[in-house]
C-alpha positions in Angstrom: -65.9 -110.7 7.3 -66.0 -108.5 4.2 -66.9 -104.8 4.5 -68.5 -103.2 1.5 -68.7 -99.4 1.3 -71.5 -98.1 -1.0 -72.2 -94.5 -2.0 -75.6 -93.6 -0.6 -77.7 -90.6 -1.4 -76.0 -88.3 1.1 -74.0 -90.7 3.2 -71.8 -93.7 3.1 -73.4 -97.1 3.4 -71.5 -99.9 5.1 -72.7 -103.5 4.4 -70.9 -106.3 6.1 -70.8 -109.7 4.5 -70.5 -113.1 6.2 -71.2 -116.5 4.8 -74.2 -116.8 7.2 -75.7 -113.4 6.4 -75.4 -109.7 5.8 -75.4 -106.9 8.3 -76.2 -103.3 7.5 -74.5 -100.9 9.9 -77.1 -98.2 9.6 -80.7 -97.6 8.3 -79.7 -95.3 5.4 -82.1 -93.1 3.4 -85.3 -94.4 2.0 -84.1 -93.6 -1.5 -81.0 -95.8 -0.9 -83.1 -99.0 -1.0 -82.5 -99.7 -4.8 -78.8 -99.2 -4.3 -78.7 -101.7 -1.5 -80.9 -104.3 -3.0 -79.2 -104.1 -6.4 -75.8 -104.6 -4.8 -76.9 -107.6 -2.8 -78.6 -109.3 -5.7 -76.3 -108.4 -8.6 -72.9 -107.8 -7.1 -72.9 -110.2 -4.2 -75.2 -112.7 -6.1 -77.1 -113.4 -2.9 -80.8 -113.4 -2.2 -82.3 -110.4 -0.4 -83.3 -112.7 2.5 -79.6 -113.0 3.4 -79.9 -109.5 4.9 -80.3 -110.5 8.5 -79.9 -107.3 10.5 -80.2 -103.6 10.0 -78.9 -101.3 12.8 -80.3 -97.8 13.3 -77.7 -95.7 15.1 -80.1 -92.8 15.5 -83.3 -91.5 14.0 -82.2 -89.0 11.3 -83.3 -89.5 7.7 -80.0 -90.9 6.4 -79.7 -93.4 9.3 -83.2 -94.7 9.8 -85.1 -94.0 6.5 -84.8 -97.4 4.9 -85.1 -99.6 8.0 -88.8 -100.5 7.9 -88.9 -101.0 4.2 -85.8 -103.2 4.2 -87.4 -105.4 6.9 -90.5 -105.7 4.8 -88.5 -106.7 1.7 -86.0 -109.1 3.3 -87.5 -110.3 6.6 -84.4 -108.9 8.5 -84.5 -107.7 12.1 -84.1 -104.0 13.0 -82.0 -103.1 16.0 -81.3 -99.8 17.8 -80.1 -98.4 21.0 -81.8 -97.7 24.3 -84.0 -94.5 24.6 -86.7 -93.4 27.0 -89.1 -92.3 24.2 -89.3 -91.9 20.5 -87.0 -89.2 19.2 -89.7 -87.4 17.2 -92.4 -87.7 19.9 -95.2 -85.2 20.1 -96.0 -82.2 18.0 -92.6 -80.6 18.4 -91.0 -83.9 17.5 -93.1 -84.2 14.3 -92.0 -80.7 13.3 -88.4 -81.6 13.9 -88.9 -84.7 11.8 -90.1 -82.5 8.9 -87.2 -80.1 9.5 -84.7 -83.0 9.4 -86.0 -84.3 6.1 -85.8 -80.7 4.6 -82.3 -80.4 5.9 -81.3 -83.6 4.2 -82.8 -82.4 1.0 -80.8 -79.2 1.4 -77.6 -81.3 1.8 -78.4 -83.3 -1.3 -79.0 -80.1 -3.2 -75.7 -78.6 -2.1 -73.9 -81.7 -3.4 -75.7 -81.6 -6.8 -78.0 -84.5 -6.1 -81.6 -84.5 -7.5 -84.4 -84.4 -5.0 -85.6 -87.9 -4.1 -88.2 -89.4 -1.7 -86.7 -89.4 1.8 -90.0 -89.5 3.8 -90.1 -92.3 6.4 -91.9 -93.1 9.6 -91.0 -90.8 12.5 -91.3 -93.6 15.1 -89.1 -96.7 14.8 -90.5 -100.1 15.5 -87.3 -102.1 16.3 -87.2 -105.9 16.8 -84.5 -105.5 19.4 -83.2 -102.7 21.6 -79.5 -103.0 22.5 -77.9 -101.7 25.7 -74.3 -100.5 26.0 -71.7 -103.2 25.6 -74.2 -105.7 24.1 -73.2 -107.6 20.9 -75.3 -107.6 17.8 -77.7 -110.6 17.5 -76.3 -113.0 15.0 -73.1 -111.0 14.7 -71.3 -111.4 18.0 -68.0 -109.9 16.7 -69.7 -106.5 16.7 -70.3 -104.6 20.1 -72.5 -101.6 20.8 -71.1 -98.5 22.4 -73.4 -95.6 23.5 -72.0 -92.4 22.0 -74.6 -89.8 22.8 -74.4 -86.1 22.0 -75.6 -85.6 18.5 -78.9 -87.0 19.8 -79.8 -88.7 23.1 -79.6 -92.2 21.6 -76.6 -92.5 19.2 -74.7 -95.7 19.2 -71.4 -96.8 17.6 -70.5 -100.3 16.5 -67.1 -101.9 17.2 -65.8 -104.9 15.2 -63.6 -106.3 17.8 -61.3 -108.6 15.7 -60.2 -105.8 13.4 -60.7 -103.0 15.9 -62.7 -101.1 13.4 -65.5 -98.8 14.6 -68.5 -97.3 12.9 -69.3 -94.0 14.6 -72.2 -92.8 12.3 -72.4 -89.0 12.8 -70.2 -88.7 15.9 -67.5 -87.1 13.7 -68.2 -85.5 10.3 -65.5 -84.9 7.7 -66.0 -81.9 5.4 -63.3 -81.5 2.8 -60.1 -82.0 4.9 -61.6 -80.9 8.3 -63.3 -82.9 11.0 -66.2 -81.2 12.7 -69.1 -81.8 15.1 -72.4 -82.9 13.6 -75.5 -80.7 13.4 -77.6 -80.7 15.4 -75.6 -81.2 18.7 -78.1 -81.5 21.5 -75.8 -82.5 24.4 -72.3 -81.0 24.1 -71.0 -82.5 27.4 -72.2 -86.0 26.5 -70.8 -85.5 23.0 -67.4 -84.6 24.4 -67.4 -87.8 26.6 -68.4 -89.9 23.6 -65.5 -88.7 21.5 -63.2 -89.4 24.5 -64.7 -92.8 24.8 -64.0 -93.7 21.2 -60.5 -92.3 21.4 -59.8 -94.5 24.5 -60.8 -97.6 22.5 -57.8 -96.8 20.2 -59.5 -98.1 17.1 -57.4 -99.0 14.1 -60.0 -97.8 11.7 -62.9 -95.3 12.1 -65.9 -95.5 9.7 -67.7 -92.2 9.2 -71.1 -91.9 7.7 -69.9 -88.6 6.2 -66.3 -88.9 5.4 -65.5 -92.6 4.7 -63.1 -94.9 6.4 -60.0 -93.6 8.2 -57.0 -95.4 9.4 -56.4 -94.0 12.9 -54.2 -93.7 15.9 -55.2 -92.1 19.3 -53.7 -88.8 18.2 -55.5 -88.7 14.8 -57.1 -85.2 14.2 -60.6 -86.7 13.9 -60.5 -87.1 17.7 -59.7 -83.5 18.3 -63.0 -82.0 17.0 -63.9 -78.7 18.7 -67.0 -79.1 20.8 -69.1 -75.9 21.4 -70.1 -75.0 24.9 -73.8 -74.7 24.1 -76.1 -77.0 22.1 -76.5 -76.4 18.4 -80.1 -77.2 17.6 -82.7 -76.3 15.0 -84.4 -73.9 17.3 -81.2 -72.1 18.3 -80.2 -71.8 14.6 -83.6 -70.2 13.8 -83.4 -67.7 16.7 -79.8 -66.8 15.6 -80.9 -66.2 12.0 -83.9 -64.2 13.3 -81.6 -62.0 15.4 -79.3 -61.4 12.5 -82.3 -60.3 10.4 -83.4 -57.8 13.1 -79.9 -56.4 13.4 -79.7 -55.8 9.6 -83.1 -54.1 9.4 
């Protein structure tokens, strides 16, 4: 197994190489597709059809945005975790989808990136849905762990031989600090998820925002402060609105 880390539009991209095929640990941004396809064809010198599986850990733009298009280009399968309904279901879900795309553009702007196309389908059409503790189809060294909290469907992926785990947005590194992601819909479930990953005692933790960390159970990344209340789009808007009223 060879792990390749690519610089995505606003997140790290983790592409796993095996002789029998390639595994993409998350669905990336839509605008990351040229970066991924160029690396496979030019750097790895492999056909795009060698991409066999793309995992979507959750439905945010930098984790699901390229999944459908990569399947169309390569013929790969798309896998995701178990959920009762689409994350962006209904009118409020569509509004949240638009908000999440705008927030991603804001993150890109803050880091000096030009605005690129990040629009993607709000409803995922996976080829397989993976329950907790299942292994990835075609890549049995990788096991799924449900790590909800950021949303109601987040999953992490553990490579058992090297004890290396990809946690997506479970933990975010900003400069030298480790923080909770935004939004945070389920604080209690989030706290349990961090404890679950800590109990696995991984040797390495792969962050979508922060890179690869060599860890021990007392590593500061596992000590992120979890707020008592959810931190969501709507709560943020109401908080800003109250601040405006107080100033007026």
